Residue frames relative to the residue before (quaternion, step in Angstrom):
aa qw qx qy qz dx dy dz
M 1.0000 0.0000 0.0000 0.0000 0.00 0.00 0.00
S 0.4768 -0.6675 0.4947 0.2871 3.54 -0.97 0.85
D 0.4532 -0.6811 0.5062 0.2729 3.55 -1.11 0.69
A 0.5230 0.6516 -0.4121 0.3634 3.58 1.24 -0.30
V 0.2372 -0.7506 0.6028 0.1302 3.56 -0.95 0.94
R 0.0879 0.8216 -0.5489 0.1266 3.55 -0.31 1.28
F 0.2021 -0.7923 0.5719 0.0657 3.56 -1.22 0.63
E 0.1723 0.8460 -0.4982 0.0803 3.61 1.12 0.50
D 0.7692 0.3278 -0.1914 0.5140 3.60 0.97 -0.72
K 0.6069 0.5873 -0.3318 0.4204 3.59 1.27 0.20
V 0.2395 -0.7397 0.6149 0.1317 3.52 -1.26 0.66
V 0.1208 -0.8188 0.5612 -0.0075 3.55 -0.70 1.17
I 0.1667 -0.7515 0.6304 0.1003 3.56 -0.97 0.90
V 0.0320 -0.7718 0.6350 0.0010 3.56 -0.86 1.00
T 0.2067 -0.7821 0.5756 0.1193 3.59 -0.66 1.07
G 0.7867 0.2453 -0.2193 0.5223 3.54 -1.16 0.60
A 0.3797 0.7862 -0.4129 0.2591 3.55 1.20 0.63
G 0.4655 0.7024 -0.4362 0.3157 3.59 1.21 0.23
G 0.8013 0.0090 0.0039 0.5982 3.58 1.25 -0.26
G 0.7944 0.3632 -0.2190 0.4348 3.54 -1.35 -0.03
L 0.8462 -0.1044 0.1060 0.5117 3.52 -1.03 -0.90
G 0.6646 0.5261 -0.3167 0.4258 3.59 0.87 -0.92
R 0.6293 0.5274 -0.3286 0.4667 3.55 0.99 -0.81
A 0.6641 0.5033 -0.3033 0.4623 3.58 0.90 -0.94
H 0.6325 0.5223 -0.3318 0.4659 3.60 1.01 -0.79
A 0.6785 0.5082 -0.3015 0.4364 3.57 0.80 -1.02
L 0.6612 0.5122 -0.3075 0.4538 3.57 0.91 -0.90
L 0.6975 0.4690 -0.2917 0.4565 3.58 0.88 -0.88
F 0.6020 0.5300 -0.3643 0.4733 3.61 1.02 -0.64
A 0.6628 0.5048 -0.3082 0.4592 3.58 0.91 -0.91
R 0.6546 0.5125 -0.3131 0.4591 3.59 0.98 -0.79
H 0.6888 0.4217 -0.2741 0.5221 3.58 1.24 -0.38
G 0.7007 -0.5408 0.2423 0.3973 3.54 1.21 0.53
A 0.5003 0.6710 -0.4292 0.3395 3.61 1.21 -0.04
R 0.3604 -0.6341 0.6265 0.2748 3.50 -1.35 0.39
V 0.1495 -0.8567 0.4936 -0.0002 3.55 -0.48 1.23
I 0.2153 -0.7043 0.6595 0.1503 3.52 -1.11 0.83
V 0.1850 -0.7914 0.5798 0.0570 3.54 -0.49 1.27
N 0.0379 -0.8328 0.5520 -0.0189 3.56 -0.15 1.28
D 0.2706 0.7322 -0.6010 0.1717 3.54 -0.94 0.94
L 0.3904 -0.7176 0.5321 0.2224 3.55 -0.81 1.03
G 0.3829 -0.7534 0.4562 0.2788 3.55 1.18 -0.58
G 0.4078 0.7183 -0.4708 0.3100 3.57 1.16 0.53
S 0.6438 -0.5013 0.4018 0.4157 3.54 -1.34 -0.04
T 0.6723 -0.4809 0.3641 0.4291 3.57 -1.29 0.12
H 0.6518 0.4842 -0.3086 0.4954 3.59 1.27 -0.28
G 0.5775 -0.6185 0.3659 0.3875 3.58 1.26 -0.02
D 0.5269 0.6349 -0.4108 0.3879 3.57 1.23 0.26
G 0.8393 0.2664 -0.1700 0.4424 3.54 -1.24 0.59
A 0.1642 -0.7503 0.6293 0.1185 3.51 -1.40 -0.12
N 0.0517 0.7879 -0.6095 0.0714 3.55 -1.12 0.74
A 0.3623 -0.7796 0.4752 0.1875 3.56 -0.47 1.22
S 0.5646 0.6613 -0.3841 0.3104 3.58 1.11 -0.58
A 0.5829 0.6006 -0.3890 0.3849 3.62 1.04 -0.64
A 0.7018 0.4367 -0.2669 0.4955 3.59 0.79 -0.99
D 0.6384 0.5518 -0.3338 0.4202 3.58 0.96 -0.84
R 0.6426 0.5314 -0.3262 0.4453 3.58 0.99 -0.80
V 0.6570 0.4976 -0.3159 0.4700 3.58 0.98 -0.81
V 0.6259 0.5257 -0.3333 0.4699 3.58 1.00 -0.78
A 0.6471 0.5201 -0.3214 0.4555 3.58 0.92 -0.87
Q 0.6556 0.5054 -0.3209 0.4603 3.59 0.95 -0.82
I 0.6398 0.5200 -0.3304 0.4595 3.58 0.95 -0.84
R 0.6796 0.4869 -0.2929 0.4639 3.57 0.90 -0.87
E 0.6154 0.5434 -0.3399 0.4588 3.58 1.06 -0.71
E 0.6975 0.4494 -0.2590 0.4945 3.57 1.14 -0.67
G 0.6171 -0.5844 0.3329 0.4085 3.57 1.29 0.13
G 0.5479 0.6330 -0.3868 0.3866 3.58 1.26 0.12
T 0.4367 -0.6728 0.5391 0.2570 3.52 -1.39 0.03
A 0.2157 0.7740 -0.5676 0.1796 3.57 -0.74 1.05
I 0.1088 -0.7449 0.6500 0.1036 3.51 -1.32 0.43
A 0.4361 -0.6934 0.5123 0.2579 3.53 -1.21 0.53
S 0.1078 -0.7466 0.6525 0.0718 3.51 -1.22 0.68
H 0.1630 -0.8230 0.5415 0.0527 3.56 -0.72 1.09
E 0.4174 0.7218 -0.4557 0.3116 3.57 1.26 0.32
S 0.5219 -0.5716 0.5202 0.3608 3.53 -1.29 0.39
V 0.5475 -0.6216 0.4420 0.3443 3.59 -1.05 0.68
T 0.5791 0.5740 -0.3851 0.4323 3.60 1.19 -0.34
E 0.6788 0.3571 -0.2774 0.5786 3.57 1.33 0.00
G 0.0231 0.8740 -0.4836 0.0422 3.52 0.95 0.99
E 0.5951 0.5806 -0.3713 0.4135 3.57 1.09 -0.62
K 0.6280 0.5235 -0.3385 0.4658 3.61 1.12 -0.60
I 0.6302 0.5280 -0.3318 0.4626 3.58 1.04 -0.72
V 0.6620 0.4925 -0.2981 0.4799 3.57 0.93 -0.91
Q 0.6553 0.5150 -0.3225 0.4487 3.59 0.91 -0.84
Q 0.6179 0.5379 -0.3448 0.4582 3.56 1.06 -0.71
A 0.6362 0.5192 -0.3235 0.4702 3.57 1.02 -0.79
L 0.6744 0.4922 -0.2938 0.4654 3.57 0.95 -0.88
D 0.6636 0.5097 -0.3067 0.4537 3.57 0.95 -0.86
T 0.7289 0.4409 -0.2395 0.4659 3.57 1.01 -0.83
F 0.8353 0.1942 -0.0523 0.5117 3.56 0.82 -1.03
G 0.4991 -0.7058 0.3962 0.3095 3.60 1.25 -0.11
R 0.8004 0.1273 -0.0689 0.5817 3.58 1.23 0.00
V 0.1138 -0.7428 0.6447 0.1399 3.52 -1.38 0.02
D 0.1530 -0.8369 0.5248 0.0280 3.59 -0.84 0.98
V 0.8116 0.1360 -0.0210 0.5677 3.56 0.93 -0.90
L 0.1111 -0.7725 0.6231 0.0510 3.54 -1.00 0.91
V 0.0692 -0.7570 0.6486 0.0378 3.55 -0.96 0.93
N 0.1620 -0.7966 0.5802 0.0499 3.54 -0.27 1.32
N 0.0970 0.8433 -0.5090 0.1431 3.53 0.05 1.36
A 0.5335 0.6666 -0.4101 0.3208 3.60 1.11 -0.58
G 0.1768 0.7931 -0.5676 0.1324 3.55 -0.97 0.84
I 0.1553 -0.7531 0.6298 0.1098 3.51 -1.35 0.37
L 0.3077 -0.7174 0.5873 0.2138 3.53 -1.35 0.17
R 0.0381 0.7417 -0.6696 0.0047 3.54 -1.16 0.75
D 0.0091 0.8657 -0.4993 0.0341 3.54 0.68 1.18
K 0.2303 0.7228 -0.6284 0.1719 3.53 -0.94 1.05
S 0.5243 -0.5764 0.4963 0.3829 3.56 -1.13 0.48
F 0.6581 -0.5792 0.3041 0.3729 3.56 -1.05 0.77
H 0.6801 0.5019 -0.3160 0.4308 3.61 0.92 -0.78
K 0.6859 0.4268 -0.2828 0.5171 3.59 1.30 -0.23
M 0.4464 0.7201 -0.4360 0.3034 3.57 1.31 -0.13
E 0.1948 -0.7603 0.6098 0.1104 3.54 -1.00 0.90
D 0.6633 -0.5198 0.3522 0.4073 3.57 -1.15 0.53
S 0.6479 0.5314 -0.3278 0.4363 3.58 0.97 -0.81
D 0.6178 0.5378 -0.3432 0.4597 3.61 1.07 -0.69
W 0.6687 0.4985 -0.2846 0.4726 3.55 0.98 -0.92
Q 0.7152 0.4812 -0.2664 0.4312 3.55 0.76 -1.07
Q 0.6804 0.5009 -0.3152 0.4323 3.57 0.88 -0.84
V 0.6317 0.5075 -0.3321 0.4828 3.58 1.02 -0.73
Y 0.6390 0.5203 -0.3215 0.4665 3.57 0.98 -0.85
Q 0.6782 0.5200 -0.3045 0.4206 3.58 0.83 -0.97
V 0.7004 0.4553 -0.2842 0.4705 3.59 0.88 -0.87
H 0.7530 0.4184 -0.2341 0.4507 3.57 0.69 -1.07
V 0.7963 0.3266 -0.1617 0.4829 3.57 0.66 -1.09
E 0.7218 0.4227 -0.2656 0.4793 3.57 0.64 -1.05
G 0.6328 0.5345 -0.3356 0.4486 3.59 1.00 -0.76
A 0.6628 0.4879 -0.3023 0.4809 3.59 0.94 -0.89
Y 0.6316 0.5293 -0.3246 0.4642 3.57 1.03 -0.79
K 0.6809 0.5126 -0.3014 0.4275 3.58 0.78 -1.03
L 0.6752 0.4827 -0.2996 0.4705 3.58 0.87 -0.92
T 0.7081 0.4706 -0.2733 0.4499 3.56 0.77 -1.03
H 0.6508 0.5173 -0.3193 0.4550 3.58 0.97 -0.81
A 0.6521 0.5092 -0.3174 0.4634 3.58 1.02 -0.73
A 0.7127 0.4505 -0.2579 0.4719 3.60 1.01 -0.78
W 0.5274 0.7039 -0.3889 0.2740 3.58 1.12 -0.72
P 0.6693 0.4917 -0.3379 0.4427 3.69 0.76 -0.83
H 0.6558 0.5083 -0.3109 0.4636 3.59 1.04 -0.74
L 0.6336 0.5160 -0.3280 0.4740 3.58 1.04 -0.74
R 0.6449 0.5170 -0.3127 0.4679 3.59 1.00 -0.83
E 0.6746 0.5192 -0.3015 0.4295 3.57 0.86 -0.97
Q 0.7427 0.3854 -0.2270 0.4984 3.59 0.96 -0.80
N 0.3675 -0.7666 0.4532 0.2681 3.58 1.36 0.00
F 0.6940 0.3502 -0.3136 0.5452 3.53 0.95 0.97
G 0.2987 0.7312 -0.5893 0.1699 3.50 -1.10 0.80
R 0.0945 -0.7522 0.6477 0.0753 3.50 -1.24 0.55
V 0.0460 -0.7985 0.5999 -0.0197 3.57 -0.80 1.03
I 0.0673 -0.7830 0.6183 0.0114 3.56 -0.88 1.00
F 0.1552 -0.7655 0.6206 0.0694 3.54 -0.86 1.05
T 0.3258 -0.7369 0.5603 0.1919 3.56 -1.12 0.67
S 0.1118 -0.7802 0.6154 0.0102 3.52 -0.44 1.30
S 0.2858 -0.7544 0.5589 0.1917 3.60 -1.14 -0.49
T 0.5593 -0.5711 0.4724 0.3713 3.55 -1.21 0.47
S 0.5599 0.5842 -0.3974 0.4328 3.60 1.17 -0.40
G 0.6667 0.4794 -0.2961 0.4879 3.56 1.09 -0.67
I 0.6677 0.5083 -0.3007 0.4533 3.57 0.99 -0.82
Y 0.8341 0.2287 -0.0607 0.4984 3.55 0.79 -1.07
G 0.4820 -0.6399 0.4547 0.3892 3.58 1.24 -0.36
N 0.0324 0.7868 -0.6160 0.0219 3.56 -1.20 0.52
F 0.5340 -0.6572 0.4269 0.3173 3.56 -0.80 1.03
G 0.8294 0.2236 -0.1774 0.4803 3.55 -0.95 0.92
Q 0.7107 0.4287 -0.2578 0.4947 3.58 1.25 0.12
S 0.1330 0.8236 -0.5414 0.1043 3.60 0.93 0.79
N 0.6645 0.4957 -0.3100 0.4654 3.61 0.96 -0.81
Y 0.6784 0.4940 -0.2755 0.4689 3.56 0.91 -0.97
A 0.6581 0.5099 -0.3063 0.4616 3.59 0.95 -0.90
M 0.6184 0.5449 -0.3328 0.4583 3.57 1.01 -0.84
A 0.6929 0.4843 -0.2787 0.4557 3.56 0.83 -1.00
K 0.7058 0.4941 -0.2775 0.4252 3.55 0.84 -0.97
L 0.6765 0.4404 -0.3145 0.4994 3.60 0.97 -0.69
G 0.5733 0.5802 -0.3731 0.4421 3.58 1.14 -0.55
L 0.6384 0.5294 -0.3271 0.4530 3.57 1.03 -0.73
Y 0.6337 0.5050 -0.3529 0.4678 3.59 1.09 -0.52
G 0.5941 0.5393 -0.3639 0.4731 3.59 1.09 -0.59
L 0.6353 0.5107 -0.3132 0.4873 3.57 1.05 -0.78
T 0.6099 0.5612 -0.3348 0.4482 3.57 1.02 -0.81
R 0.6892 0.4991 -0.2905 0.4376 3.57 0.78 -1.03
T 0.6940 0.4745 -0.2843 0.4609 3.57 0.91 -0.89
L 0.6769 0.4781 -0.3043 0.4697 3.60 0.90 -0.83
A 0.5692 0.5721 -0.3826 0.4498 3.59 1.15 -0.52
L 0.6624 0.4907 -0.2976 0.4815 3.59 1.03 -0.80
E 0.7172 0.4583 -0.2600 0.4561 3.57 0.86 -0.95
G 0.7261 0.4740 -0.2488 0.4315 3.58 1.05 -0.70
R 0.5091 0.7083 -0.4133 0.2614 3.59 1.13 -0.62
R 0.7177 0.4561 -0.2886 0.4399 3.63 0.76 -0.90
H 0.6783 0.4208 -0.2904 0.5277 3.57 1.29 -0.14
N 0.4836 -0.6846 0.4099 0.3598 3.58 1.30 0.33
I 0.4432 0.6148 -0.5055 0.4125 3.55 1.01 0.91
L 0.0820 -0.8117 0.5784 0.0017 3.56 -0.46 1.21
V 0.1275 -0.8159 0.5638 -0.0132 3.52 -0.87 1.04
N 0.0644 0.7959 -0.5963 0.0826 3.57 -0.78 1.06
A 0.2617 -0.7543 0.5813 0.1568 3.55 -1.30 0.28
I 0.1875 -0.7553 0.6153 0.1256 3.52 -1.21 0.61
A 0.1837 -0.7239 0.6506 0.1380 3.54 -1.27 0.52
P 0.0397 -0.8722 0.4876 -0.0046 3.57 0.24 1.27
T 0.1498 -0.7154 0.6662 0.1484 3.50 -1.36 0.38
G 0.1342 0.8072 -0.5584 0.1366 3.55 -0.48 1.19
G 0.4772 -0.6519 0.5080 0.2988 3.52 -1.19 0.52
T 0.2190 0.7749 -0.5496 0.2224 3.56 0.08 1.34
R 0.7047 -0.4434 0.3209 0.4515 3.58 -1.26 0.01
M 0.6222 0.5395 -0.3465 0.4492 3.60 1.20 -0.39
T 0.7543 0.3396 -0.2046 0.5232 3.61 1.18 -0.43
E 0.4401 0.7032 -0.4608 0.3154 3.60 1.24 -0.11
G 0.7846 0.2856 -0.2404 0.4950 3.56 -0.90 0.98
L 0.6366 0.5405 -0.3278 0.4417 3.59 1.27 -0.16
M 0.7745 0.2061 -0.1133 0.5872 3.57 1.27 -0.14
P 0.6625 -0.5080 0.3537 0.4218 3.61 -1.18 0.42
P 0.6075 -0.5992 0.3756 0.3617 3.62 -1.00 0.78
E 0.6585 0.5191 -0.3286 0.4347 3.59 0.97 -0.79
V 0.6474 0.4811 -0.3107 0.5028 3.59 1.15 -0.59
F 0.6174 0.5657 -0.3289 0.4366 3.56 0.96 -0.93
G 0.6719 0.5264 -0.2954 0.4292 3.58 0.95 -0.88
L 0.6882 0.4693 -0.2808 0.4767 3.58 1.16 -0.54
L 0.6378 0.5228 -0.3254 0.4626 3.58 1.24 -0.36
K 0.0512 0.8444 -0.5282 0.0728 3.53 0.74 1.10
P 0.5444 -0.6201 0.4501 0.3413 3.61 -0.95 0.80
E 0.6060 0.5866 -0.3466 0.4104 3.57 1.10 -0.67
L 0.6379 0.5157 -0.3269 0.4694 3.59 1.27 -0.29
V 0.6196 0.4987 -0.3411 0.5010 3.57 1.32 0.11
S 0.6454 0.6097 -0.3103 0.3398 3.55 0.94 -0.96
P 0.6025 0.5597 -0.4008 0.4039 3.69 0.88 -0.58
L 0.6277 0.5165 -0.3390 0.4736 3.60 1.04 -0.70
V 0.6551 0.5206 -0.3129 0.4494 3.58 0.91 -0.91
V 0.6664 0.4942 -0.3026 0.4691 3.58 0.91 -0.89
Y 0.6388 0.5095 -0.3351 0.4690 3.60 0.98 -0.73
L 0.6585 0.5055 -0.3119 0.4621 3.60 0.92 -0.87
G 0.6813 0.4812 -0.2814 0.4745 3.59 1.17 -0.51
S 0.6061 0.6168 -0.3323 0.3766 3.57 1.25 -0.21
E 0.6151 -0.5253 0.4383 0.3920 3.54 -1.34 0.21
Q 0.5998 0.5897 -0.3569 0.4064 3.58 1.11 -0.58
C 0.6581 0.4889 -0.3143 0.4786 3.58 1.07 -0.66
L 0.0783 -0.8177 0.5702 0.0021 3.57 -0.70 1.11
D 0.5147 0.6274 -0.4225 0.4036 3.59 1.26 0.20
S 0.0366 -0.7928 0.6084 0.0058 3.55 -1.15 0.62
G 0.7750 0.3450 -0.2611 0.4606 3.54 -1.16 0.66
G 0.5020 0.6836 -0.4054 0.3411 3.59 1.26 0.17
L 0.1998 -0.7304 0.6398 0.1316 3.51 -1.35 0.41
Y 0.0512 -0.8320 0.5506 -0.0445 3.56 -0.60 1.18
E 0.2567 -0.7141 0.6294 0.1674 3.54 -0.92 0.94
V 0.0559 0.8085 -0.5782 0.0947 3.55 -0.90 0.92
G 0.3954 0.6997 -0.5388 0.2526 3.55 -1.08 0.79
G 0.8409 0.2097 -0.1358 0.4801 3.56 -1.18 0.55
G 0.6886 -0.4840 0.2854 0.4584 3.58 1.14 0.56
W 0.6569 0.4713 -0.3027 0.5046 3.60 1.28 0.27
V 0.0608 -0.7810 0.6214 0.0149 3.57 -1.09 0.82
G 0.0855 0.7890 -0.6052 0.0628 3.58 -0.96 0.88
K 0.3769 -0.7190 0.5407 0.2206 3.55 -1.15 0.67
V 0.2713 -0.7648 0.5712 0.1233 3.55 -1.02 0.92
R 0.0319 0.7810 -0.6237 -0.0017 3.58 -1.10 0.68
W 0.5511 -0.6066 0.4574 0.3451 3.54 -1.22 0.51
E 0.1188 -0.7659 0.6282 0.0674 3.53 -1.19 0.64
R 0.0114 -0.8070 0.5902 -0.0159 3.56 -1.00 0.83
S 0.5069 -0.6362 0.4814 0.3266 3.57 -1.05 0.70
L 0.6065 -0.5397 0.4254 0.4000 3.56 -1.25 0.31
G 0.3466 -0.7742 0.4681 0.2478 3.55 1.19 -0.49
V 0.4129 -0.6726 0.5563 0.2601 3.54 -1.35 -0.15
G 0.2406 -0.7836 0.5591 0.1243 3.57 -0.88 0.96
F 0.1536 -0.7641 0.6221 0.0744 3.54 -1.02 0.90
D 0.5866 -0.5697 0.4400 0.3712 3.56 -1.22 0.47
P 0.3428 -0.7742 0.4871 0.2143 3.64 -0.45 1.13
H 0.5852 0.5688 -0.3770 0.4379 3.59 1.20 -0.36
R 0.7133 0.4276 -0.2431 0.4993 3.57 1.01 -0.82
G 0.3680 -0.7085 0.5105 0.3193 3.54 1.10 -0.71
M 0.2892 -0.7347 0.5791 0.2030 3.56 -1.26 -0.15
S 0.3629 -0.7390 0.5375 0.1824 3.50 -1.15 0.75
V 0.6610 -0.4573 0.3992 0.4411 3.54 -1.30 0.14
E 0.6449 0.5273 -0.3146 0.4550 3.56 1.03 -0.82
D 0.6070 0.5415 -0.3564 0.4597 3.62 1.09 -0.66
I 0.6385 0.5163 -0.3224 0.4711 3.57 0.99 -0.83
A 0.6580 0.5159 -0.3098 0.4526 3.58 0.90 -0.93
K 0.6616 0.5226 -0.3053 0.4427 3.57 0.95 -0.88
E 0.7691 0.3612 -0.1778 0.4965 3.59 0.99 -0.84
W 0.3241 0.8040 -0.4677 0.1726 3.58 1.28 0.03
A 0.6636 0.5042 -0.3156 0.4537 3.60 0.88 -0.85
N 0.6692 0.4858 -0.3019 0.4744 3.59 1.01 -0.76
I 0.6012 0.5599 -0.3567 0.4447 3.58 1.06 -0.69
G 0.7606 0.3585 -0.1825 0.5095 3.58 1.05 -0.78
N 0.4524 0.6904 -0.4486 0.3427 3.60 1.23 0.32
F 0.1585 -0.8291 0.5344 0.0439 3.58 -0.53 1.21
E 0.3175 0.7846 -0.4945 0.1975 3.62 1.18 0.26
Q 0.7760 0.1825 -0.1169 0.5923 3.60 1.08 -0.65
A 0.0514 0.8571 -0.5090 0.0605 3.53 0.90 0.98
V 0.2423 -0.7357 0.6129 0.1562 3.54 -1.24 0.56
H 0.2715 -0.7618 0.5737 0.1296 3.55 -1.26 0.46
P 0.1598 -0.8258 0.5339 0.0868 3.61 0.26 1.22
A 0.2982 -0.7752 0.5367 0.1485 3.53 -0.89 0.99
D 0.8012 0.0426 -0.0036 0.5969 3.59 1.20 -0.43
N 0.7437 -0.4103 0.2807 0.4469 3.56 -1.30 -0.01
I 0.6125 0.5537 -0.3524 0.4406 3.59 1.04 -0.71
E 0.6926 0.4537 -0.2743 0.4892 3.56 0.87 -0.95
A 0.6175 0.5632 -0.3461 0.4261 3.58 1.07 -0.71
L 0.7116 0.4521 -0.2512 0.4755 3.58 1.09 -0.69
R 0.4329 0.7566 -0.4320 0.2315 3.57 1.26 -0.27
E 0.6927 0.4753 -0.3027 0.4501 3.62 0.78 -0.93
M 0.6405 0.5133 -0.3291 0.4668 3.56 1.02 -0.76
M 0.6701 0.4914 -0.3033 0.4665 3.58 0.94 -0.86
N 0.6123 0.5365 -0.3474 0.4654 3.59 1.06 -0.68
N 0.6487 0.5119 -0.3154 0.4665 3.55 1.03 -0.79
L 0.6491 0.5090 -0.3163 0.4686 3.59 0.98 -0.80
Q 0.6491 0.5173 -0.3169 0.4590 3.56 1.01 -0.84
K 0.6109 0.5708 -0.3393 0.4311 3.56 1.05 -0.79
Y 0.7984 0.2973 -0.1301 0.5073 3.56 0.97 -0.86
Q 0.3861 0.7843 -0.4464 0.1911 3.60 1.24 0.01
H 0.7201 0.4147 -0.2567 0.4936 3.61 1.13 -0.49
G 0.4547 0.7031 -0.4363 0.3295 3.55 1.31 0.20
S 0.6607 -0.4999 0.3872 0.4046 3.52 -1.35 0.11
T 0.2593 -0.7580 0.5780 0.1554 3.54 -1.16 0.66
S 0.3647 0.7874 -0.4443 0.2227 3.54 1.29 0.15
N 0.7050 0.4619 -0.2703 0.4652 3.59 1.17 -0.52
L 0.4572 0.6924 -0.4580 0.3191 3.59 1.24 0.02
């Protein structure tokens, strides 16, 4: 197999592609031969307004470099229109990069419903709408690659970003489930948690650091995840500043109590340190593995008395 990662027969949709990370993704996909739908409503980082010029400029650059691209100015909450445009223009869709996002940062006690809803609509509902519209076509052609954009704010939390963190970790839950549902149709689904120097992060870090967090240092991972060469699915990858790492859940072995006798609040208090002891941590890959310790505990006591239930 050739090591070259190429997309000559593939159509890629990148949302939020008028600037920052999305622009870098779109340009790199095009340089690897993809036909690209450059989607961007052209609004502010807060989700206000619209401006077609952002997507148009990226399309012009791709064409100047000899690539093929069209602009899409639809909101991601109308994902079916974006997918239809790809089908009408190129006859197919192969790769989705759900990148569009906004920020409405506020501490939770100052959060307004509109701040919560708008972040949810762009990040979660927008990703759902686009992916749901494309899903039947990916299944029918027995090929698809879907990349969701999560965040370290969702993985670890971040002060003043309860709405953003909720949306970003929710997208990883969607990633895990679609990875299971898509595998038999050769639809692979992964998520990235990027750190890039974009207008959404400008002013949040020292200028000398910001300058090194180039969006172009995130896009190679995204393009690889969108390729036929990538056979992994359900992964979450932190990426930025020239570094890439994979994230996985970790859980303590925990403490098992006799389910026939039950357990008291005092039992929990007594074993609290052991419940949180990660010295022999496990890394469940799915629901079956996640239930293993509980099932082992039930099996241990399955022949016990039930008189105390």
